[in-house]
Backbone as CSV, one residue per row, in Angstrom:
resi,resn,N_x,N_y,N_z,CA_x,CA_y,CA_z,C_x,C_y,C_z
1,MET,-38.157,4.832,-2.086,-37.186,4.845,-1.003,-35.773,4.907,-1.589
2,VAL,-34.950,5.754,-1.031,-33.575,5.906,-1.475,-32.706,4.909,-0.719
3,ALA,-31.850,4.203,-1.444,-30.951,3.234,-0.815,-29.941,3.966,0.045
4,PRO,-29.655,3.461,1.249,-28.666,4.116,2.116,-27.265,4.003,1.516
5,GLU,-26.448,4.987,1.819,-25.069,4.976,1.354,-24.204,4.315,2.418
6,PHE,-23.455,3.323,2.022,-22.608,2.584,2.946,-21.150,2.965,2.743
7,THR,-20.394,2.862,3.809,-18.953,3.083,3.755,-18.270,1.770,4.105
8,LEU,-17.394,1.335,3.242,-16.636,0.115,3.472,-15.477,0.428,4.413
9,LYS,-15.371,-0.339,5.505,-14.299,-0.166,6.488,-13.761,-1.534,6.856
10,GLY,-12.617,-1.561,7.481,-12.093,-2.839,7.937,-10.653,-2.746,8.378
11,HIS,-10.180,-3.858,8.888,-8.791,-4.021,9.316,-8.313,-5.348,8.758
12,ILE,-7.015,-5.491,8.624,-6.485,-6.755,8.150,-5.732,-7.469,9.256
13,TRP,-5.666,-8.769,9.131,-4.843,-9.634,9.958,-4.052,-10.499,9.004
14,LEU,-2.795,-10.703,9.273,-1.988,-11.643,8.508,-1.773,-12.873,9.373
15,GLU,-1.855,-14.025,8.757,-1.589,-15.283,9.442,-0.508,-16.021,8.677
16,CYS,0.468,-16.525,9.408,1.565,-17.254,8.781,2.087,-18.304,9.759
17,GLN,1.855,-19.545,9.456,2.367,-20.653,10.263,2.105,-20.473,11.758
18,GLY,0.881,-20.135,12.110,0.502,-19.991,13.514,0.603,-18.582,14.065
19,LEU,1.350,-17.719,13.410,1.477,-16.334,13.867,0.337,-15.510,13.283
20,GLU,-0.315,-14.746,14.127,-1.343,-13.803,13.685,-0.887,-12.409,14.067
21,ILE,-0.973,-11.490,13.114,-0.584,-10.112,13.400,-1.598,-9.167,12.772
22,GLY,-2.073,-8.247,13.594,-3.021,-7.240,13.157,-2.466,-5.859,13.470
23,PRO,-3.304,-4.845,13.378,-2.838,-3.471,13.599,-2.196,-3.244,14.970
24,GLY,-2.752,-3.813,16.015,-2.217,-3.594,17.355,-0.837,-4.196,17.545
25,ARG,-0.691,-5.439,17.129,0.610,-6.092,17.252,1.642,-5.422,16.342
26,ALA,1.213,-5.010,15.159,2.129,-4.322,14.245,2.586,-2.997,14.865
27,ALA,1.675,-2.273,15.489,2.042,-1.006,16.136,3.034,-1.253,17.269
28,LEU,2.847,-2.345,17.992,3.777,-2.685,19.073,5.158,-2.999,18.503
29,LEU,5.209,-3.797,17.442,6.495,-4.102,16.817,7.164,-2.830,16.299
30,ALA,6.390,-1.949,15.671,6.954,-0.688,15.160,7.477,0.168,16.308
31,GLY,6.753,0.199,17.419,7.202,0.953,18.584,8.504,0.410,19.144
32,ILE,8.618,-0.906,19.201,9.854,-1.522,19.687,10.999,-1.194,18.737
33,ARG,10.740,-1.281,17.440,11.759,-0.947,16.437,12.217,0.508,16.599
34,ASP,11.260,1.414,16.760,11.579,2.839,16.790,12.136,3.312,18.129
35,LEU,11.677,2.706,19.218,12.037,3.190,20.549,13.066,2.316,21.265
36,GLY,13.288,1.089,20.761,14.291,0.207,21.339,13.929,-0.351,22.700
37,SER,12.628,-0.372,23.021,12.213,-0.798,24.356,10.758,-1.242,24.334
38,ILE,10.479,-2.369,24.968,9.094,-2.822,25.099,8.322,-1.845,25.980
39,ARG,8.946,-1.411,27.066,8.281,-0.484,27.992,7.923,0.841,27.294
40,LYS,8.860,1.408,26.564,8.589,2.678,25.875,7.535,2.496,24.791
41,ALA,7.601,1.382,24.073,6.585,1.106,23.048,5.217,0.972,23.697
42,ALA,5.157,0.277,24.834,3.887,0.109,25.554,3.319,1.458,25.961
43,GLU,4.153,2.298,26.551,3.705,3.625,26.985,3.177,4.444,25.813
44,SER,3.853,4.365,24.678,3.428,5.153,23.516,2.081,4.696,22.973
45,LEU,1.710,3.443,23.266,0.440,2.892,22.780,-0.640,2.857,23.863
46,GLY,-0.307,3.334,25.052,-1.280,3.311,26.144,-1.493,1.924,26.730
47,LEU,-0.484,1.075,26.626,-0.541,-0.270,27.193,0.309,-0.341,28.448
48,THR,0.012,-1.283,29.307,0.907,-1.550,30.419,2.058,-2.396,29.885
49,TYR,3.159,-2.419,30.633,4.283,-3.261,30.233,3.838,-4.717,30.191
50,ARG,3.036,-5.109,31.158,2.562,-6.497,31.231,1.768,-6.873,29.978
51,GLN,0.881,-5.979,29.523,0.107,-6.248,28.309,1.027,-6.377,27.097
52,ALA,1.972,-5.444,26.984,2.888,-5.460,25.846,3.763,-6.709,25.870
53,TRP,4.305,-7.032,27.036,5.165,-8.208,27.139,4.368,-9.471,26.817
54,GLY,3.113,-9.539,27.242,2.275,-10.691,26.920,2.085,-10.850,25.419
55,ARG,1.909,-9.742,24.723,1.748,-9.790,23.264,3.048,-10.192,22.579
56,VAL,4.168,-9.657,23.068,5.471,-10.027,22.503,5.712,-11.518,22.718
57,ARG,5.455,-11.989,23.923,5.660,-13.408,24.235,4.775,-14.287,23.360
58,ALA,3.518,-13.873,23.154,2.613,-14.642,22.297,3.117,-14.690,20.858
59,MET,3.604,-13.557,20.351,4.131,-13.544,18.983,5.381,-14.415,18.876
60,ASN,6.292,-14.279,19.837,7.521,-15.070,19.804,7.217,-16.559,19.917
61,THR,6.196,-16.917,20.677,5.840,-18.318,20.866,5.142,-18.898,19.647
62,SER,4.255,-18.124,19.038,3.478,-18.649,17.915,4.240,-18.606,16.593
63,ALA,5.234,-17.742,16.477,6.047,-17.675,15.258,7.036,-18.836,15.264
64,THR,7.555,-19.153,14.101,8.540,-20.234,14.017,9.908,-19.781,14.515
65,CYS,10.060,-18.467,14.771,11.311,-17.920,15.293,10.983,-16.663,16.094
66,GLN,11.948,-16.203,16.868,11.714,-14.986,17.653,11.606,-13.770,16.750
67,LEU,10.672,-12.880,17.104,10.510,-11.619,16.382,11.135,-10.471,17.154
68,VAL,11.165,-10.602,18.484,11.709,-9.560,19.360,12.744,-10.198,20.275
69,GLU,13.897,-9.549,20.382,14.939,-9.978,21.315,15.102,-8.920,22.386
70,ARG,15.203,-9.379,23.628,15.419,-8.449,24.745,16.866,-8.506,25.189
71,THR,17.341,-7.356,25.675,18.640,-7.295,26.327,18.395,-6.781,27.736
72,THR,19.160,-7.264,28.683,18.940,-6.852,30.059,20.137,-6.090,30.599
73,GLY,19.852,-5.232,31.574,20.879,-4.536,32.337,21.833,-3.697,31.523
74,GLY,23.026,-3.569,32.081,24.037,-2.754,31.423,23.977,-1.316,31.887
75,LYS,24.917,-0.526,31.415,25.039,0.885,31.807,23.762,1.671,31.492
76,ASP,23.203,1.438,30.331,22.016,2.180,29.911,20.720,1.415,30.138
77,GLY,20.763,0.324,30.889,19.570,-0.478,31.117,19.337,-1.435,29.965
78,GLY,18.233,-2.143,30.029,17.919,-3.120,28.990,17.240,-2.476,27.803
79,GLY,16.817,-3.307,26.902,16.129,-2.817,25.723,15.582,-3.981,24.930
80,ALA,15.090,-3.680,23.760,14.553,-4.709,22.882,14.741,-4.266,21.443
81,THR,14.951,-5.239,20.588,15.086,-4.973,19.160,14.303,-6.022,18.387
82,LEU,13.957,-5.686,17.168,13.330,-6.664,16.290,14.423,-7.494,15.637
83,THR,14.165,-8.780,15.533,15.077,-9.639,14.791,14.862,-9.376,13.300
84,GLU,15.688,-9.968,12.483,15.511,-9.846,11.032,14.115,-10.332,10.632
85,GLU,13.683,-11.427,11.236,12.357,-11.965,10.947,11.260,-11.020,11.422
86,GLY,11.477,-10.395,12.583,10.514,-9.422,13.098,10.362,-8.235,12.167
87,ARG,11.485,-7.752,11.663,11.438,-6.640,10.704,10.727,-7.058,9.418
88,ALA,10.968,-8.286,8.966,10.330,-8.773,7.742,8.824,-8.915,7.925
89,ILE,8.395,-9.439,9.072,6.960,-9.595,9.352,6.295,-8.227,9.419
90,LEU,6.927,-7.278,10.126,6.371,-5.931,10.233,6.273,-5.281,8.861
91,SER,7.316,-5.413,8.070,7.317,-4.836,6.728,6.208,-5.441,5.860
92,ALA,6.039,-6.751,5.930,4.982,-7.419,5.156,3.608,-6.926,5.599
93,PHE,3.411,-6.796,6.908,2.125,-6.307,7.397,1.866,-4.896,6.897
94,GLN,2.856,-4.025,7.027,2.677,-2.635,6.612,2.394,-2.527,5.112
95,ARG,3.058,-3.358,4.324,2.830,-3.364,2.875,1.394,-3.800,2.560
96,GLU,0.929,-4.885,3.196,-0.422,-5.387,2.939,-1.486,-4.435,3.493
97,GLU,-1.186,-3.801,4.618,-2.121,-2.829,5.179,-2.283,-1.643,4.233
98,GLN,-1.191,-1.200,3.626,-1.276,-0.092,2.670,-2.083,-0.501,1.441
99,ARG,-1.881,-1.715,0.961,-2.679,-2.205,-0.174,-4.164,-2.221,0.180
100,PHE,-4.481,-2.624,1.419,-5.871,-2.662,1.874,-6.450,-1.251,1.948
101,LYS,-5.671,-0.308,2.485,-6.124,1.082,2.557,-6.349,1.655,1.165
102,ASP,-5.458,1.324,0.238,-5.625,1.779,-1.141,-6.906,1.215,-1.738
103,TYR,-7.183,-0.061,-1.459,-8.412,-0.692,-1.939,-9.641,0.014,-1.375
104,LEU,-9.623,0.289,-0.069,-10.755,0.976,0.554,-10.954,2.354,-0.058
105,SER,-9.862,3.064,-0.267,-9.941,4.397,-0.867,-10.506,4.313,-2.280
106,GLN,-10.048,3.350,-3.041,-10.540,3.161,-4.400,-12.019,2.792,-4.400
107,SER,-12.427,1.957,-3.450,-13.842,1.577,-3.338,-14.720,2.771,-3.026
108,ARG,-14.234,3.650,-2.144,-14.998,4.848,-1.807,-15.128,5.774,-3.013
109,SER,-14.024,5.904,-3.762,-14.034,6.765,-4.950,-14.987,6.236,-5.997
110,SER,-14.974,4.932,-6.229,-15.855,4.375,-7.260,-17.305,4.388,-6.795
111,ALA,-17.562,4.306,-5.487,-18.935,4.369,-4.982,-19.522,5.762,-5.186
112,LYS,-18.682,6.797,-5.068,-19.162,8.177,-5.236,-19.509,8.470,-6.685
113,THR,-18.816,7.800,-7.620,-19.066,8.066,-9.026,-20.175,7.193,-9.589
114,SER,-20.639,6.220,-8.805,-21.715,5.326,-9.291,-23.061,5.973,-9.174
C-alpha cells in the first residue's frame, strides 16, 4: 500500500494580553487602514456594517488600548483610522502570517523531495 500524500495547511492567530487576531480581523484592520472607513472595509470583505463594527468593538475592548478610532460627521462624513497600536498589531500579524506561509511553502518543497 502506498502512503497517501498530505498537504500541510493552516491559519495563524496571535494572542496578546486578551486580544486575539486572526486572518479575518487582520483583513478588517487592513481594510480600515486602506479605505478609512469601517463601512467601506466591511463592504470590501462581504460583511455587514454591524458585523464589522462588532469585531472592531471586540478588538478595542479586549486590547489594552484602542486599535481603531472613529470620527463622526463633518463635511465628508465620518470615518475610521487605525491608532498607532492598531497599525503595530496589524504589522505584527502580517509579519507572522508571512513567516507561517514561508514555513508551509518550505514544508511542501521538502515533502516533494523526500
